[in-house]
C-alpha positions as CSV (number, residue, x, y, z in Angstrom):
1,M,-3.5,-10.7,2.3
2,K,-2.2,-14.1,1.2
3,K,1.0,-15.4,2.6
4,I,3.6,-16.0,-0.1
5,F,7.2,-17.0,0.1
6,I,10.5,-17.9,-1.7
7,S,13.6,-19.6,-0.5
8,V,17.2,-20.1,-1.6
9,V,18.4,-23.7,-1.5
10,L,20.9,-26.2,-2.9
11,C,19.7,-29.4,-4.5
12,T,20.2,-31.9,-7.3
13,V,19.3,-30.9,-10.8
14,F,16.2,-32.7,-12.2
15,F,16.9,-32.8,-15.9
16,T,20.5,-33.9,-16.2
17,P,22.2,-35.8,-13.3
18,A,25.5,-34.1,-13.8
19,A,24.3,-30.6,-14.4
20,H,24.6,-29.5,-10.7
21,V,28.3,-30.1,-10.7
22,S,30.2,-26.9,-11.5
23,S,32.8,-27.2,-14.3
24,P,36.2,-25.5,-14.1
25,A,34.8,-22.7,-16.3
26,Y,32.1,-21.9,-13.7
27,N,33.9,-21.6,-10.3
28,D,31.0,-20.2,-8.3
29,I,27.3,-20.4,-7.8
30,L,26.3,-16.8,-8.3
31,A,22.7,-17.4,-7.2
32,Q,20.2,-20.2,-6.8
33,V,16.5,-19.7,-6.0
34,N,13.3,-21.6,-6.1
35,T,9.6,-20.7,-6.2
36,P,6.7,-22.9,-5.1
37,L,4.2,-24.4,-7.5
38,L,0.9,-23.2,-5.9
39,N,-2.6,-24.3,-6.9
40,N,-0.9,-26.1,-9.8
41,T,-2.6,-27.9,-12.7
42,A,-1.0,-30.7,-14.7
43,N,-0.9,-28.6,-17.8
44,R,0.7,-25.6,-16.0
45,R,3.4,-27.9,-14.6
46,D,4.1,-29.4,-18.0
47,N,4.5,-25.9,-19.5
48,I,6.9,-24.9,-16.7
49,I,8.9,-28.1,-17.2
50,L,9.1,-27.4,-21.0
51,A,10.2,-23.8,-20.5
52,C,12.8,-24.9,-17.9
53,K,14.2,-27.5,-20.4
54,K,14.5,-24.8,-23.1
55,I,16.7,-22.5,-21.0
56,N,18.5,-25.2,-19.1
57,Q,22.3,-25.3,-19.7
58,T,22.3,-22.0,-21.6
59,V,25.8,-20.4,-21.6
60,L,26.3,-16.7,-22.0
61,S,29.7,-15.3,-22.9
62,P,30.8,-11.9,-21.5
63,G,28.7,-9.1,-23.0
64,S,26.0,-11.5,-24.4
65,V,22.3,-10.8,-23.9
66,F,19.8,-13.5,-23.1
67,S,16.3,-13.3,-24.5
68,F,13.6,-15.4,-22.8
69,N,11.3,-15.3,-25.8
70,Q,14.1,-16.1,-28.3
71,K,15.2,-19.1,-26.2
72,V,11.8,-20.5,-25.3
73,G,10.2,-19.8,-28.6
74,V,6.6,-19.3,-29.6
75,R,4.0,-20.8,-27.2
76,T,1.7,-23.0,-29.3
77,K,0.4,-26.5,-29.0
78,A,2.4,-27.5,-32.0
79,Y,5.6,-26.7,-29.9
80,G,4.3,-28.7,-26.9
81,F,2.7,-26.0,-24.8
82,K,-0.7,-26.6,-23.3
83,S,-3.6,-24.5,-22.1
84,A,-3.3,-23.5,-18.5
85,P,-4.2,-20.6,-16.1
86,A,-2.5,-17.3,-16.8
87,F,-3.1,-13.6,-16.2
88,V,-5.3,-12.3,-19.0
89,D,-6.8,-8.8,-19.0
90,G,-6.8,-8.5,-15.2
91,R,-8.1,-11.9,-14.4
92,V,-7.0,-15.5,-14.4
93,A,-8.0,-17.4,-17.6
94,D,-6.6,-20.4,-19.6
95,S,-4.0,-19.5,-22.2
96,V,-1.6,-21.7,-24.2
97,G,1.7,-21.6,-22.4
98,G,0.1,-20.5,-19.1
99,G,2.5,-20.7,-16.2
100,I,5.8,-20.1,-18.0
101,C,6.0,-16.6,-16.4
102,Q,7.0,-18.4,-13.2
103,V,10.1,-19.6,-15.0
104,S,10.9,-16.0,-16.3
105,S,10.2,-14.6,-12.8
106,T,12.4,-17.2,-11.0
107,L,15.2,-16.5,-13.6
108,Y,14.8,-12.7,-13.1
109,Y,15.2,-13.1,-9.3
110,A,18.3,-15.2,-9.7
111,C,19.7,-12.6,-12.1
112,L,19.2,-9.9,-9.6
113,L,20.9,-11.9,-6.9
114,S,23.8,-12.6,-9.3
115,D,24.1,-8.8,-9.9
116,L,23.7,-9.2,-13.6
117,E,22.5,-6.4,-15.8
118,I,18.7,-6.3,-16.5
119,V,18.1,-5.2,-20.1
120,S,14.3,-5.5,-20.3
121,R,11.8,-6.5,-17.6
122,T,8.1,-5.9,-17.2
123,G,6.0,-6.7,-14.1
124,H,2.7,-8.6,-14.2
125,S,-0.6,-6.8,-14.1
126,M,-1.3,-8.6,-10.8
127,C,1.3,-9.7,-8.2
128,P,2.0,-13.5,-8.5
129,D,1.5,-15.5,-5.4
130,Y,4.6,-17.7,-5.9
131,L,6.9,-14.8,-4.9
132,E,7.6,-13.6,-1.4
133,K,7.0,-9.9,-2.2
134,P,6.2,-7.5,-5.1
135,G,8.8,-6.4,-7.6
136,L,10.6,-9.7,-8.1
137,D,8.5,-11.0,-11.1
138,A,9.0,-10.7,-14.8
139,T,6.2,-11.4,-17.2
140,V,6.6,-12.5,-20.8
141,S,4.3,-12.6,-23.9
142,W,5.4,-13.9,-27.3
143,G,5.9,-11.0,-29.7
144,V,4.9,-8.4,-27.1
145,I,6.9,-8.6,-23.8
146,D,10.3,-10.1,-23.4
147,Y,12.6,-10.6,-20.4
148,R,16.3,-10.0,-21.3
149,F,19.5,-9.7,-19.3
150,K,23.1,-9.2,-20.0
151,N,26.2,-11.1,-18.8
152,N,28.0,-8.0,-17.5
153,T,30.8,-10.1,-15.9
154,S,34.2,-10.9,-17.3
155,H,33.5,-14.6,-17.4
156,P,30.9,-17.0,-19.0
157,V,27.7,-17.7,-17.0
158,K,25.5,-20.7,-17.2
159,I,21.8,-21.1,-16.5
160,L,20.5,-24.2,-14.9
161,S,16.7,-24.6,-14.5
162,W,14.5,-27.5,-13.5
163,V,11.4,-28.6,-11.7
164,E,11.6,-30.9,-8.7
165,G,8.7,-31.8,-6.5
166,K,6.6,-28.8,-6.1
167,K,9.2,-26.2,-6.8
168,V,10.8,-24.4,-9.8
169,Y,14.6,-23.9,-9.5
170,V,17.0,-21.7,-11.3
171,K,20.8,-21.6,-10.6
172,I,23.3,-19.3,-12.3
173,E,26.9,-20.4,-12.3
174,G,29.9,-18.2,-13.1
175,T,33.0,-16.6,-11.5
176,K,32.7,-14.1,-8.7
177,A,34.7,-11.0,-9.0
178,N,34.5,-10.1,-5.3
179,D,33.0,-11.2,-2.0
180,N,30.0,-8.9,-2.3
181,T,26.5,-10.1,-1.6
182,V,23.3,-9.0,-3.3
183,T,20.0,-8.7,-1.5
184,M,16.7,-7.3,-2.7
185,E,14.6,-4.8,-0.6
186,T,11.0,-4.1,-1.4
187,K,9.2,-1.0,-0.1
188,T,5.4,-1.2,-0.3
189,L,4.0,2.3,-0.9
190,S,0.4,1.3,-0.9
191,T,-2.0,-1.7,-0.9
192,T,-5.5,-2.2,-2.3
193,P,-7.4,-5.0,-0.7
194,Y,-9.5,-7.3,-2.8
195,R,-13.2,-8.0,-2.2
196,I,-15.1,-11.3,-2.0
197,I,-18.0,-11.4,-4.4
198,Y,-20.6,-14.2,-4.4
199,K,-22.6,-15.1,-7.5
200,D,-25.6,-17.4,-7.6
201,N,-25.2,-20.6,-9.7
202,P,-28.4,-22.7,-9.7
203,N,-26.4,-25.6,-11.1
204,L,-24.6,-26.1,-7.8
205,E,-26.0,-28.0,-4.8
206,P,-27.6,-26.0,-2.0
207,G,-24.8,-24.5,0.1
208,Q,-22.1,-25.6,-2.4
209,T,-19.5,-22.9,-3.4
210,K,-16.9,-22.8,-6.1
211,I,-14.1,-20.3,-6.5
212,V,-14.0,-19.1,-10.2
213,Q,-11.6,-16.2,-9.8
214,P,-8.8,-16.2,-7.2
215,P,-8.0,-13.0,-5.2
216,F,-5.0,-10.8,-5.6
217,T,-4.1,-7.8,-3.4
218,G,-3.1,-4.6,-5.3
219,Y,0.3,-3.1,-4.6
220,V,2.4,-0.1,-5.5
221,S,6.0,-0.9,-4.6
222,E,9.6,0.0,-5.1
223,T,12.4,-2.6,-5.3
224,Y,16.0,-1.8,-4.5
225,R,19.2,-3.8,-5.2
226,L,21.5,-3.7,-2.2
227,I,25.2,-4.6,-2.6
228,T,26.9,-5.6,0.7
229,D,30.7,-6.2,1.1
230,K,32.2,-9.1,3.0
231,N,32.1,-7.1,6.3
232,G,28.3,-6.6,6.0
233,V,28.6,-2.9,5.0
234,V,26.1,-1.7,2.3
235,I,28.2,-0.2,-0.4
236,S,25.3,0.4,-2.9
237,R,21.6,0.8,-2.8
238,R,19.8,1.6,-6.1
239,L,16.2,1.6,-7.2
240,E,15.6,-1.4,-9.5
241,T,11.9,-1.0,-10.3
242,K,8.7,0.7,-9.3
243,D,5.7,-1.4,-9.9
244,S,1.9,-1.0,-9.8
245,Y,-0.1,-4.2,-9.5
246,Q,-3.9,-4.1,-9.7
247,K,-6.1,-5.9,-7.3
248,S,-8.4,-8.7,-8.4
249,D,-11.6,-9.6,-6.5
250,E,-12.3,-13.1,-5.4
251,I,-15.4,-14.4,-7.2
252,I,-17.2,-17.3,-5.6
253,E,-20.2,-19.0,-7.2
254,R,-22.7,-20.5,-4.8
255,G,-25.7,-22.9,-5.1
256,P,-29.3,-22.1,-3.9
257,P,-29.6,-20.5,-0.5
258,S,-29.2,-22.6,2.6
259,E,-28.7,-21.8,6.3
260,N,-24.9,-21.6,5.9
261,T,-24.8,-19.6,2.7
262,P,-22.8,-16.4,3.2
263,K,-24.2,-13.1,2.2
264,T,-22.8,-11.2,-0.8
265,L,-20.2,-8.6,0.1
266,S,-20.3,-5.3,-1.8
């Protein structure tokens, strides 16, 4: 099983130098999270930066609903998106706009920690490796699957999103109504390990190998939103989602046999 992680940090906003400074209308940082850019390509990074720019500085008044698809728009080359790896029919394949689900997932996790109301969220077919555990992702697909949340507070909230170094950041500013803290708890009900499959490729050098399909462990999981008061007492624990992620076998192409060529696993 691959080791994956996420962390909560404070840092300077990448796009607008003054965007990290809270204005009087946004007294508090409701949540700030980041996710790592793993095995990243230039096109995927460019797609993520573009999606972050499109949602950055978005302000939601009380009762307003945010739509990721509406805000980011159609993912076509004409609108600046590029072809990059994405989940397609249970495998990783190039798709225009590939990678922007990392932005919607990072935003989703920030919304959970901000205790905002989730209106519409769908998990990926496979569990993304940029999150620390299952159940914290939100996939999007233009015209098919949207991620939406509602500002259920009594004050405006503002989304800040950017890419800095090898991480994607989302911060949500607003006004806290209390001293409660939100944490997410994931309960893994089952796992399905992936296999490693070798396929011969005569165009490779003897003993040379090339990964053509990365591996993903399958999960069935439940995710709970926990509300803790200022004294550390859990005052609410509710089921947020139940997810089923399929496994994906690692496929490795190899050149002609040599002494060090591994055997095919079945």
